[in-house]
PAKETOR-981658 format. One record per residue (C-alpha): residue number from 0; residue in three letters; x negated, z, y negated. Coordinates in Angstrom, 2 decimals. Example, Ala and Ser with C-alpha at 12.3 -4.5 7.8 and 13.67 -1.06 7.14 Angstrom:
<atoms>
<atom><resi>0</resi><resn>ala</resn><xx>-12.30</xx><zz>7.80</zz><yy>4.50</yy></atom>
<atom><resi>1</resi><resn>ser</resn><xx>-13.67</xx><zz>7.14</zz><yy>1.06</yy></atom>
</atoms>
This chain:
<atoms>
<atom><resi>0</resi><resn>unk</resn><xx>-43.54</xx><zz>-6.79</zz><yy>-8.63</yy></atom>
<atom><resi>1</resi><resn>unk</resn><xx>-42.11</xx><zz>-6.89</zz><yy>-5.11</yy></atom>
<atom><resi>2</resi><resn>unk</resn><xx>-38.60</xx><zz>-8.15</zz><yy>-4.39</yy></atom>
<atom><resi>3</resi><resn>unk</resn><xx>-36.36</xx><zz>-6.24</zz><yy>-2.06</yy></atom>
<atom><resi>4</resi><resn>unk</resn><xx>-34.63</xx><zz>-8.61</zz><yy>0.30</yy></atom>
<atom><resi>5</resi><resn>unk</resn><xx>-31.05</xx><zz>-7.89</zz><yy>1.18</yy></atom>
<atom><resi>6</resi><resn>unk</resn><xx>-30.45</xx><zz>-5.53</zz><yy>-1.74</yy></atom>
<atom><resi>7</resi><resn>unk</resn><xx>-28.97</xx><zz>-8.23</zz><yy>-3.98</yy></atom>
<atom><resi>8</resi><resn>unk</resn><xx>-27.30</xx><zz>-11.59</zz><yy>-3.54</yy></atom>
<atom><resi>9</resi><resn>unk</resn><xx>-29.27</xx><zz>-14.79</zz><yy>-3.21</yy></atom>
<atom><resi>10</resi><resn>unk</resn><xx>-29.38</xx><zz>-17.55</zz><yy>-5.81</yy></atom>
<atom><resi>11</resi><resn>unk</resn><xx>-26.94</xx><zz>-19.58</zz><yy>-3.71</yy></atom>
<atom><resi>12</resi><resn>unk</resn><xx>-24.43</xx><zz>-16.74</zz><yy>-3.86</yy></atom>
<atom><resi>13</resi><resn>unk</resn><xx>-24.69</xx><zz>-16.59</zz><yy>-7.65</yy></atom>
<atom><resi>14</resi><resn>unk</resn><xx>-24.19</xx><zz>-20.35</zz><yy>-7.86</yy></atom>
<atom><resi>15</resi><resn>unk</resn><xx>-21.10</xx><zz>-20.11</zz><yy>-5.61</yy></atom>
<atom><resi>16</resi><resn>unk</resn><xx>-19.67</xx><zz>-17.33</zz><yy>-7.76</yy></atom>
<atom><resi>17</resi><resn>unk</resn><xx>-20.35</xx><zz>-19.41</zz><yy>-10.89</yy></atom>
<atom><resi>18</resi><resn>unk</resn><xx>-18.53</xx><zz>-22.37</zz><yy>-9.30</yy></atom>
<atom><resi>19</resi><resn>unk</resn><xx>-15.57</xx><zz>-20.14</zz><yy>-8.42</yy></atom>
<atom><resi>20</resi><resn>unk</resn><xx>-15.49</xx><zz>-18.82</zz><yy>-12.01</yy></atom>
<atom><resi>21</resi><resn>unk</resn><xx>-15.47</xx><zz>-22.39</zz><yy>-13.34</yy></atom>
<atom><resi>22</resi><resn>unk</resn><xx>-12.61</xx><zz>-23.32</zz><yy>-10.98</yy></atom>
<atom><resi>23</resi><resn>unk</resn><xx>-10.57</xx><zz>-20.28</zz><yy>-12.04</yy></atom>
<atom><resi>24</resi><resn>unk</resn><xx>-11.16</xx><zz>-21.18</zz><yy>-15.70</yy></atom>
<atom><resi>25</resi><resn>unk</resn><xx>-9.98</xx><zz>-24.74</zz><yy>-15.04</yy></atom>
<atom><resi>26</resi><resn>unk</resn><xx>-6.87</xx><zz>-23.37</zz><yy>-13.31</yy></atom>
<atom><resi>27</resi><resn>unk</resn><xx>-6.21</xx><zz>-21.12</zz><yy>-16.33</yy></atom>
<atom><resi>28</resi><resn>unk</resn><xx>-6.44</xx><zz>-24.07</zz><yy>-18.70</yy></atom>
<atom><resi>29</resi><resn>unk</resn><xx>-4.28</xx><zz>-26.23</zz><yy>-16.43</yy></atom>
<atom><resi>30</resi><resn>unk</resn><xx>-1.62</xx><zz>-23.55</zz><yy>-16.02</yy></atom>
<atom><resi>31</resi><resn>unk</resn><xx>-1.35</xx><zz>-23.23</zz><yy>-19.79</yy></atom>
<atom><resi>32</resi><resn>unk</resn><xx>-0.32</xx><zz>-26.89</zz><yy>-20.17</yy></atom>
<atom><resi>33</resi><resn>unk</resn><xx>2.18</xx><zz>-27.06</zz><yy>-17.25</yy></atom>
<atom><resi>34</resi><resn>unk</resn><xx>5.70</xx><zz>-26.39</zz><yy>-18.58</yy></atom>
<atom><resi>35</resi><resn>unk</resn><xx>6.88</xx><zz>-25.11</zz><yy>-15.17</yy></atom>
<atom><resi>36</resi><resn>unk</resn><xx>4.62</xx><zz>-22.05</zz><yy>-15.45</yy></atom>
<atom><resi>37</resi><resn>unk</resn><xx>5.83</xx><zz>-21.01</zz><yy>-18.93</yy></atom>
<atom><resi>38</resi><resn>unk</resn><xx>8.10</xx><zz>-18.28</zz><yy>-17.50</yy></atom>
<atom><resi>39</resi><resn>unk</resn><xx>5.20</xx><zz>-16.59</zz><yy>-15.67</yy></atom>
<atom><resi>40</resi><resn>unk</resn><xx>2.36</xx><zz>-17.69</zz><yy>-17.91</yy></atom>
<atom><resi>41</resi><resn>unk</resn><xx>1.21</xx><zz>-14.29</zz><yy>-19.17</yy></atom>
<atom><resi>42</resi><resn>unk</resn><xx>1.25</xx><zz>-12.47</zz><yy>-15.79</yy></atom>
<atom><resi>43</resi><resn>unk</resn><xx>-0.46</xx><zz>-15.41</zz><yy>-14.10</yy></atom>
<atom><resi>44</resi><resn>unk</resn><xx>-3.20</xx><zz>-15.58</zz><yy>-16.73</yy></atom>
<atom><resi>45</resi><resn>unk</resn><xx>-3.69</xx><zz>-11.81</zz><yy>-16.53</yy></atom>
<atom><resi>46</resi><resn>unk</resn><xx>-4.13</xx><zz>-11.99</zz><yy>-12.75</yy></atom>
<atom><resi>47</resi><resn>unk</resn><xx>-6.57</xx><zz>-14.89</zz><yy>-12.98</yy></atom>
<atom><resi>48</resi><resn>unk</resn><xx>-8.52</xx><zz>-13.08</zz><yy>-15.71</yy></atom>
<atom><resi>49</resi><resn>unk</resn><xx>-8.63</xx><zz>-9.91</zz><yy>-13.59</yy></atom>
<atom><resi>50</resi><resn>unk</resn><xx>-10.05</xx><zz>-11.89</zz><yy>-10.66</yy></atom>
<atom><resi>51</resi><resn>unk</resn><xx>-12.72</xx><zz>-13.39</zz><yy>-12.91</yy></atom>
<atom><resi>52</resi><resn>unk</resn><xx>-13.51</xx><zz>-9.96</zz><yy>-14.35</yy></atom>
<atom><resi>53</resi><resn>unk</resn><xx>-13.88</xx><zz>-8.47</zz><yy>-10.87</yy></atom>
<atom><resi>54</resi><resn>unk</resn><xx>-16.21</xx><zz>-11.25</zz><yy>-9.74</yy></atom>
<atom><resi>55</resi><resn>unk</resn><xx>-18.41</xx><zz>-10.91</zz><yy>-12.83</yy></atom>
<atom><resi>56</resi><resn>unk</resn><xx>-18.58</xx><zz>-7.13</zz><yy>-12.51</yy></atom>
<atom><resi>57</resi><resn>unk</resn><xx>-19.27</xx><zz>-7.16</zz><yy>-8.77</yy></atom>
<atom><resi>58</resi><resn>unk</resn><xx>-21.94</xx><zz>-9.83</zz><yy>-8.71</yy></atom>
<atom><resi>59</resi><resn>unk</resn><xx>-23.47</xx><zz>-10.32</zz><yy>-12.15</yy></atom>
<atom><resi>60</resi><resn>unk</resn><xx>-23.42</xx><zz>-6.61</zz><yy>-13.02</yy></atom>
<atom><resi>61</resi><resn>unk</resn><xx>-24.54</xx><zz>-5.84</zz><yy>-9.43</yy></atom>
<atom><resi>62</resi><resn>unk</resn><xx>-21.85</xx><zz>-3.21</zz><yy>-8.79</yy></atom>
<atom><resi>63</resi><resn>unk</resn><xx>-21.22</xx><zz>-4.69</zz><yy>-5.36</yy></atom>
<atom><resi>64</resi><resn>unk</resn><xx>-24.76</xx><zz>-3.80</zz><yy>-4.33</yy></atom>
<atom><resi>65</resi><resn>unk</resn><xx>-25.15</xx><zz>-0.46</zz><yy>-6.12</yy></atom>
<atom><resi>66</resi><resn>unk</resn><xx>-23.94</xx><zz>2.99</zz><yy>-5.22</yy></atom>
<atom><resi>67</resi><resn>unk</resn><xx>-20.12</xx><zz>3.31</zz><yy>-4.99</yy></atom>
<atom><resi>68</resi><resn>unk</resn><xx>-20.25</xx><zz>6.05</zz><yy>-7.61</yy></atom>
<atom><resi>69</resi><resn>unk</resn><xx>-21.15</xx><zz>3.47</zz><yy>-10.26</yy></atom>
<atom><resi>70</resi><resn>unk</resn><xx>-18.17</xx><zz>1.34</zz><yy>-9.29</yy></atom>
<atom><resi>71</resi><resn>unk</resn><xx>-15.93</xx><zz>4.41</zz><yy>-9.64</yy></atom>
<atom><resi>72</resi><resn>unk</resn><xx>-17.56</xx><zz>5.32</zz><yy>-12.94</yy></atom>
<atom><resi>73</resi><resn>unk</resn><xx>-16.82</xx><zz>1.83</zz><yy>-14.26</yy></atom>
<atom><resi>74</resi><resn>unk</resn><xx>-13.47</xx><zz>1.24</zz><yy>-12.54</yy></atom>
<atom><resi>75</resi><resn>unk</resn><xx>-11.85</xx><zz>4.61</zz><yy>-13.22</yy></atom>
<atom><resi>76</resi><resn>unk</resn><xx>-11.75</xx><zz>4.30</zz><yy>-17.02</yy></atom>
<atom><resi>77</resi><resn>unk</resn><xx>-10.85</xx><zz>0.62</zz><yy>-16.67</yy></atom>
<atom><resi>78</resi><resn>unk</resn><xx>-7.85</xx><zz>1.52</zz><yy>-14.52</yy></atom>
<atom><resi>79</resi><resn>unk</resn><xx>-6.83</xx><zz>4.20</zz><yy>-17.03</yy></atom>
<atom><resi>80</resi><resn>unk</resn><xx>-7.08</xx><zz>1.71</zz><yy>-19.90</yy></atom>
<atom><resi>81</resi><resn>unk</resn><xx>-4.99</xx><zz>-0.80</zz><yy>-17.95</yy></atom>
<atom><resi>82</resi><resn>unk</resn><xx>-2.26</xx><zz>1.79</zz><yy>-17.36</yy></atom>
<atom><resi>83</resi><resn>unk</resn><xx>-2.25</xx><zz>2.71</zz><yy>-21.07</yy></atom>
<atom><resi>84</resi><resn>unk</resn><xx>-2.04</xx><zz>-0.93</zz><yy>-22.19</yy></atom>
<atom><resi>85</resi><resn>unk</resn><xx>0.78</xx><zz>-1.77</zz><yy>-19.77</yy></atom>
<atom><resi>86</resi><resn>unk</resn><xx>2.65</xx><zz>1.39</zz><yy>-20.81</yy></atom>
<atom><resi>87</resi><resn>unk</resn><xx>2.32</xx><zz>0.52</zz><yy>-24.48</yy></atom>
<atom><resi>88</resi><resn>unk</resn><xx>3.51</xx><zz>-3.03</zz><yy>-23.82</yy></atom>
<atom><resi>89</resi><resn>unk</resn><xx>6.57</xx><zz>-1.73</zz><yy>-21.98</yy></atom>
<atom><resi>90</resi><resn>unk</resn><xx>7.31</xx><zz>0.77</zz><yy>-24.77</yy></atom>
<atom><resi>91</resi><resn>unk</resn><xx>6.99</xx><zz>-2.00</zz><yy>-27.37</yy></atom>
<atom><resi>92</resi><resn>unk</resn><xx>9.23</xx><zz>-4.31</zz><yy>-25.36</yy></atom>
<atom><resi>93</resi><resn>unk</resn><xx>11.86</xx><zz>-1.56</zz><yy>-25.07</yy></atom>
<atom><resi>94</resi><resn>unk</resn><xx>11.68</xx><zz>-0.78</zz><yy>-28.79</yy></atom>
<atom><resi>95</resi><resn>unk</resn><xx>12.15</xx><zz>-4.44</zz><yy>-29.70</yy></atom>
<atom><resi>96</resi><resn>unk</resn><xx>15.15</xx><zz>-4.71</zz><yy>-27.36</yy></atom>
<atom><resi>97</resi><resn>unk</resn><xx>16.71</xx><zz>-1.59</zz><yy>-28.90</yy></atom>
<atom><resi>98</resi><resn>unk</resn><xx>16.14</xx><zz>-2.86</zz><yy>-32.44</yy></atom>
<atom><resi>99</resi><resn>unk</resn><xx>17.53</xx><zz>-6.34</zz><yy>-31.79</yy></atom>
<atom><resi>100</resi><resn>unk</resn><xx>20.33</xx><zz>-5.21</zz><yy>-29.48</yy></atom>
<atom><resi>101</resi><resn>unk</resn><xx>19.53</xx><zz>-7.74</zz><yy>-26.74</yy></atom>
</atoms>
């Protein structure tokens, strides 16, 4: 079996990405326990999780090195699902505010 050089990342790149993922996870855990971040906890954790997700998809699922069509095929439905989830959260938040009168 012959390896194609340049078509995928090296082992060092995968180790760097793993280190970055560990650092982001440590930041997520740290942010959870800092009382100052309680007001923005959920959005901050969502952003950090999205960054981790993007790194895993790009490097460990090899979408960064494959045809752009595959990235669109994976990212399009993901974007649609994100829009639906955020819309449902906003609808739920509005319904709770109407019910409670706040």
